[in-house]
C-alpha positions as CSV (number, residue, x, y, z in Angstrom):
1,X,0.0,0.1,0.1
2,X,2.7,2.4,0.6
3,X,4.3,1.6,-2.2
4,X,0.8,2.6,-4.2
5,X,1.3,5.5,-2.1
6,X,4.6,6.5,-3.2
7,X,3.9,5.7,-6.9
8,X,0.9,6.6,-7.6
9,X,-0.1,9.5,-5.1
10,X,-2.3,9.3,-1.5
11,X,-5.1,9.8,-2.9
12,X,-5.6,6.5,-5.3
13,X,-3.9,4.6,-2.3
14,X,-6.4,5.6,0.1
15,X,-9.3,4.5,-2.8
16,X,-7.5,1.7,-3.3
17,X,-7.4,0.4,0.5
18,X,-11.3,1.1,0.6
19,X,-12.6,-0.9,-2.2
20,X,-10.5,-3.3,-0.8
21,X,-11.7,-3.4,2.2
22,X,-15.4,-2.7,1.2
23,X,-15.1,-6.3,-1.1
24,X,-13.0,-8.4,1.6
25,X,-15.6,-7.9,5.1
26,X,-18.3,-9.0,3.0
27,X,-16.2,-12.1,2.2
28,X,-15.0,-12.2,6.0
29,X,-18.6,-12.0,7.1
30,X,-20.1,-14.6,5.0
31,X,-17.1,-17.0,5.1
32,X,-18.0,-20.7,6.2
33,X,-14.8,-22.0,5.5
34,X,-11.9,-21.5,8.1
35,X,-9.4,-21.1,5.7
36,X,-11.4,-18.3,3.5
37,X,-12.1,-16.5,7.2
38,X,-8.1,-16.8,7.8
39,X,-7.6,-15.3,3.6
40,X,-10.3,-12.1,3.9
41,X,-8.0,-11.4,7.7
42,X,-5.2,-11.6,5.6
43,X,-6.2,-8.8,3.3
44,X,-7.7,-6.5,5.8
45,X,-5.0,-6.7,7.7
46,X,-3.0,-5.5,4.5
47,X,-5.7,-2.9,3.6
48,X,-5.4,-1.9,7.5
49,X,-1.3,-1.4,7.3
50,X,-2.0,0.6,4.0
51,X,-4.5,2.5,6.3
52,X,-1.5,3.5,8.8
53,X,1.1,4.6,6.6
54,X,-1.4,7.1,3.8
55,X,-3.6,8.3,6.3
56,X,-1.0,10.2,8.4
57,X,0.7,11.6,5.6
58,X,-2.3,12.8,3.7
59,X,-3.2,14.8,7.0
60,X,0.5,16.4,7.5
61,X,0.2,17.1,3.5
62,X,-3.6,18.6,4.1
63,X,-4.2,19.8,6.9
64,X,-2.5,23.1,8.9
65,X,-0.4,23.0,11.7
66,X,-2.6,24.1,14.3
67,X,-5.6,21.5,13.8
68,X,-2.8,18.6,12.7
69,X,-1.7,17.0,16.0
70,X,-5.6,16.4,16.9
71,X,-6.5,14.9,13.5
72,X,-3.2,12.2,13.7
73,X,-4.5,11.4,17.8
74,X,-7.8,10.9,15.5
75,X,-6.7,9.0,13.2
76,X,-4.5,6.5,15.9
77,X,-7.7,6.1,18.0
78,X,-10.3,4.8,15.3
79,X,-7.8,3.0,13.9
80,X,-6.9,1.0,17.4
81,X,-10.3,0.4,17.8
82,X,-11.0,-1.0,14.3
83,X,-7.9,-3.4,14.9
84,X,-10.1,-4.1,18.4
85,X,-13.0,-5.7,16.7
């Protein structure tokens, strides 16, 4: 994911992470086989790892310095909440 962000830009990397998350969550929720569930968990993990790289970098590029710290704290809190799900 970070390679996609470096080569094509942050926005396409975030869009790709969003589309892959949307594609893998139904597989994760509806999997009847343990291997389908493990594969879906692996794909969601790749998606989340890319989000951990591209989202804070995008926030640093877009936002002003007066609110940057608060927004990055919210990103970290939201990622921690998603990881616990």
